[in-house]
C-alpha positions as CSV (number, residue, x, y, z in Angstrom):
1,M,-67.7,58.0,60.6
2,K,-67.7,54.4,62.6
3,Y,-67.5,54.7,66.3
4,K,-70.3,53.1,68.1
5,G,-68.8,50.3,70.4
6,R,-65.2,51.4,69.5
7,A,-62.5,52.0,72.0
8,R,-62.2,55.7,73.9
9,S,-59.5,57.4,75.0
10,S,-59.2,57.7,78.8
11,N,-57.4,61.1,77.9
12,V,-60.6,62.8,78.4
13,E,-61.1,65.6,81.6
14,D,-64.8,66.0,82.3
15,R,-65.6,69.6,83.8
16,R,-69.0,70.1,82.8
17,G,-71.3,71.7,85.4
18,M,-68.0,73.8,86.7
19,S,-67.1,77.7,85.5
20,G,-64.5,79.4,85.4
21,G,-63.8,82.4,87.7
22,K,-62.2,85.3,85.9
23,A,-63.7,86.4,82.4
24,I,-61.4,87.7,79.6
25,A,-60.8,91.3,80.4
26,G,-61.0,94.1,77.4
27,I,-62.9,92.2,75.0
28,G,-66.6,92.2,74.3
29,G,-69.3,91.1,71.8
30,G,-69.6,92.6,68.5
31,F,-66.7,92.4,66.5
32,G,-64.9,91.5,69.5
33,L,-66.4,88.3,69.3
34,I,-65.1,87.9,65.9
35,I,-61.7,88.3,66.7
36,I,-61.6,86.1,69.2
37,L,-63.2,83.4,66.7
38,L,-60.7,84.6,64.1
39,V,-57.9,83.9,66.4
40,T,-58.8,80.8,68.2
41,L,-61.8,78.9,66.7
42,L,-60.5,75.7,65.3
43,G,-57.1,75.8,66.8
44,G,-55.7,79.3,67.1
45,N,-53.1,80.2,69.6
46,P,-55.5,81.5,72.4
47,E,-52.0,82.0,75.0
48,E,-51.5,85.5,72.8
49,L,-55.1,86.8,73.2
50,L,-56.7,85.2,76.4
51,G,-53.5,86.3,78.1
52,S,-52.1,84.1,81.3
53,L,-54.0,83.3,84.7
54,N,-50.5,83.8,86.6
55,G,-50.8,85.9,89.8
56,N,-54.6,85.9,89.6
57,E,-56.8,84.1,91.6
58,A,-58.6,82.1,89.5
59,T,-62.4,80.4,91.1
60,T,-64.5,78.1,89.5
61,S,-67.6,76.9,90.9
62,S,-69.2,73.4,90.1
63,V,-73.3,72.4,89.8
64,P,-74.5,69.2,89.0
65,Y,-74.4,68.0,85.1
66,E,-77.2,66.1,83.8
67,E,-75.8,65.5,80.4
68,T,-78.8,64.9,77.5
69,A,-78.7,61.4,75.0
70,E,-77.5,63.6,72.2
71,E,-74.4,64.5,75.0
72,Q,-74.0,61.4,75.8
73,E,-73.3,59.8,71.9
74,L,-71.0,63.1,71.3
75,V,-69.2,62.0,74.6
76,E,-68.9,58.9,72.8
77,F,-67.8,60.4,69.3
78,V,-65.4,62.9,70.2
79,S,-63.6,59.8,73.1
80,V,-63.4,57.2,70.0
81,V,-61.9,60.5,67.6
82,L,-59.1,61.0,70.0
83,A,-58.6,57.8,70.2
84,D,-58.3,57.2,66.8
85,T,-55.7,60.1,66.8
86,E,-53.7,58.8,69.8
87,K,-53.1,55.4,67.5
88,V,-51.9,57.4,64.5
89,W,-49.9,60.0,65.9
90,T,-48.1,57.1,67.9
91,N,-47.5,55.0,64.8
92,I,-46.0,58.2,63.1
93,F,-44.2,59.5,65.4
94,Q,-42.6,56.0,66.0
95,E,-41.8,55.8,62.6
96,N,-40.0,58.9,62.5
97,G,-37.7,57.8,65.8
98,L,-40.0,60.1,68.2
99,T,-42.0,59.6,71.3
100,Y,-45.7,61.2,71.0
101,E,-47.0,61.9,74.5
102,E,-50.7,61.9,74.5
103,P,-52.6,65.5,75.2
104,T,-55.7,65.3,77.2
105,L,-59.2,66.5,76.1
106,V,-61.5,68.6,78.4
107,L,-64.8,69.1,78.2
108,Y,-66.6,71.9,79.7
109,T,-69.7,74.0,79.5
110,N,-69.9,78.1,79.3
111,S,-66.4,78.5,80.7
112,V,-63.2,77.4,81.7
113,N,-59.7,78.0,82.9
114,S,-56.4,76.8,81.1
115,A,-53.1,77.5,81.8
116,C,-53.7,79.9,78.3
117,G,-56.2,81.7,80.6
118,T,-59.7,81.3,81.2
119,A,-62.1,80.8,77.8
120,G,-65.8,81.5,77.1
121,A,-67.8,78.8,74.9
122,S,-67.8,81.5,72.0
123,V,-64.5,81.1,71.9
124,G,-64.7,78.2,70.5
125,P,-62.6,74.2,70.5
126,F,-58.6,75.4,71.0
127,Y,-55.7,73.9,72.2
128,C,-53.3,75.0,74.7
129,P,-50.1,74.6,74.7
130,G,-49.2,75.4,78.1
131,D,-51.0,72.1,79.0
132,Q,-51.4,70.4,76.6
133,K,-54.9,70.0,76.5
134,L,-57.7,70.4,74.0
135,Y,-60.6,72.4,75.2
136,I,-64.6,71.7,73.6
137,D,-67.5,73.0,74.9
138,L,-70.1,70.2,72.7
139,S,-72.2,72.7,72.3
140,F,-69.8,73.9,69.3
141,Y,-71.5,70.8,67.5
142,K,-74.5,72.4,67.1
143,E,-73.2,75.9,65.8
144,L,-71.1,74.1,63.4
145,Q,-74.3,72.9,62.0
146,T,-76.3,75.9,62.1
147,Q,-73.7,78.9,61.8
148,F,-71.3,77.6,60.1
149,E,-73.6,75.3,57.9
150,A,-71.0,72.6,58.3
151,P,-72.9,69.7,59.7
152,G,-72.2,65.7,59.8
153,D,-69.7,63.7,62.0
154,F,-66.7,64.4,60.6
155,A,-67.0,67.9,60.6
156,M,-66.7,67.7,64.3
157,A,-63.9,65.2,63.6
158,Y,-61.9,67.5,61.5
159,V,-62.1,70.0,64.7
160,I,-60.9,67.1,67.2
161,A,-58.0,66.7,64.4
162,H,-56.9,69.8,63.6
163,E,-56.5,70.6,67.6
164,V,-54.2,67.7,67.8
165,G,-52.2,69.2,64.8
166,H,-51.4,71.7,66.9
167,H,-50.4,69.6,69.7
168,V,-48.4,67.6,67.1
169,Q,-46.8,71.2,66.4
170,T,-46.2,71.8,70.1
171,L,-44.3,68.7,70.3
172,L,-42.3,69.2,66.8
173,G,-41.4,72.6,68.8
174,K,-43.2,74.6,65.5
175,S,-45.3,76.3,68.6
176,N,-42.2,77.5,70.6
177,E,-41.0,78.9,67.0
178,L,-43.9,80.6,66.7
179,A,-44.2,82.2,69.8
180,S,-40.7,83.3,69.9
181,L,-41.9,85.5,66.5
182,R,-44.1,87.1,68.4
183,Q,-42.3,89.7,69.6
184,Q,-40.0,90.5,66.6
185,L,-42.8,90.9,63.6
186,S,-44.9,94.0,62.9
187,E,-49.0,92.4,63.2
188,E,-48.9,91.9,59.5
189,E,-45.7,89.7,59.4
190,Y,-47.0,87.8,61.8
191,N,-50.5,87.1,60.8
192,Q,-48.5,85.7,57.6
193,Y,-46.7,82.8,59.9
194,S,-50.0,82.4,61.8
195,V,-51.7,81.5,58.6
196,R,-49.1,79.3,57.8
197,F,-49.1,77.4,61.2
198,E,-52.9,77.2,61.2
199,L,-52.7,75.5,57.9
200,Q,-50.1,73.2,58.7
201,A,-52.5,72.0,61.8
202,D,-55.1,71.1,58.9
203,Y,-52.4,69.4,57.0
204,Y,-51.7,67.2,59.5
205,S,-55.4,66.9,60.7
206,G,-55.6,65.9,56.7
207,V,-53.0,63.0,57.6
208,W,-55.1,61.7,60.5
209,A,-57.9,61.1,58.1
210,K,-56.1,59.5,55.8
211,Y,-55.1,56.5,58.5
212,A,-59.2,57.0,59.3
213,Q,-60.0,55.7,56.0
214,G,-57.0,53.1,55.7
215,M,-59.0,51.8,58.9
216,D,-61.9,51.5,57.2
217,L,-63.4,54.1,59.5
218,L,-64.5,56.8,57.1
219,E,-68.2,56.3,55.7
220,E,-69.8,57.9,52.3
221,G,-69.8,61.7,52.4
222,D,-67.3,62.5,55.6
223,L,-64.5,63.3,53.4
224,E,-66.9,66.4,51.9
225,E,-68.3,67.0,55.9
226,A,-64.5,67.8,56.7
227,L,-63.6,69.9,53.3
228,T,-67.2,71.9,54.2
229,A,-66.0,72.6,58.0
230,A,-62.4,73.7,56.6
231,S,-64.0,76.0,54.2
232,A,-66.5,77.3,57.0
233,V,-64.0,78.4,59.0
234,G,-61.8,80.3,56.7
235,D,-60.8,83.8,57.4
236,D,-62.4,85.1,54.1
237,T,-65.5,83.3,54.5
238,I,-65.9,84.4,58.7
239,Q,-65.1,88.2,57.4
240,K,-67.5,88.2,54.9
241,K,-70.3,87.0,56.8
242,A,-69.3,89.3,60.1
243,R,-68.6,92.8,58.0
244,G,-69.8,92.3,54.3
245,Y,-65.9,92.4,52.9
246,V,-62.4,90.8,53.7
247,V,-59.0,92.3,54.9
248,P,-56.5,89.8,53.9
249,E,-53.1,91.3,55.8
250,S,-55.5,90.6,59.0
251,F,-56.0,87.2,58.2
252,T,-54.6,84.5,60.9
253,H,-56.0,81.1,59.5
254,G,-56.0,81.1,55.9
255,T,-58.8,81.4,53.1
256,S,-61.5,78.9,53.1
257,E,-59.6,77.6,49.7
258,Q,-56.0,77.2,51.6
259,R,-57.9,75.5,54.5
260,K,-59.9,72.9,52.2
261,Q,-56.1,72.3,49.8
262,W,-53.9,71.8,53.0
263,F,-56.2,69.2,54.6
264,Y,-56.8,67.3,51.1
265,K,-53.2,67.4,50.3
266,G,-52.5,66.1,54.4
267,F,-55.3,63.4,53.4
268,E,-53.4,62.7,49.8
269,N,-50.2,62.5,51.8
270,G,-50.9,60.5,54.6
271,T,-47.5,61.5,56.0
272,I,-45.8,64.0,58.1
273,K,-43.0,64.9,55.8
274,G,-45.3,66.6,53.4
275,G,-46.4,69.1,55.9
276,D,-44.4,71.8,55.6
277,T,-46.2,75.0,55.2
278,F,-43.3,77.7,56.5
279,N,-41.1,77.4,53.6
280,I,-43.0,77.2,50.5
281,K,-43.6,80.5,48.6
282,N,-47.4,80.8,48.6
283,P,-49.0,78.5,50.7
């Protein structure tokens, strides 16, 4: 993706070198980590899993942080991608008679406090509707390349665009609709809605990619990088790697094929109106 020397977003909050004081209670390593990944990796709703810190005293500590040259480049990249999403969604909202409110991207290391709770870097990038902020530990870029075998800068761009997709859902009221269902449905029934919610965010990330292509920002292989990333974080792929088998009723984000399909559908359509994943029989 072409990003060198381009405009950066001013909505980036740098908390690197700071750490949250409260850990996530009741969730350990092993399969506990896989559960965290399944719920929050690439845009889950961490509000349900992490819990609220309201009423708890959260502490933070700060140490001088020295970024590497690679991190400097990553900061530039994610800031430019965020700026591009701001332009695209501002225009789309205006076309639909709406006003787009820009989210904030928080950069952190190791752990971070949010309105949704305290998360460690193992949670992966996430969006918190409570404060309308995206949270990313830049070390995830290497995990995307190695652990998930999804290299390339546009794979990371897909991650950011997906999280912004959750912000779009919040502005459109979809996040509140999903939250209201949590107490009404069984876990298996709720998971089905969660999958549709995540696939809609994938669709919105594809819409952004379509506009990026129209602005002549994509380079050869970029689209394939995004599709590879979408496939790498499918529930079936993650579960098979972790357990050796899959449990479809526990899916919360969608299969690899579904995630690729909805990202590409957004890329083909390039319109917000084609992303209703909730009112079709088989998303």
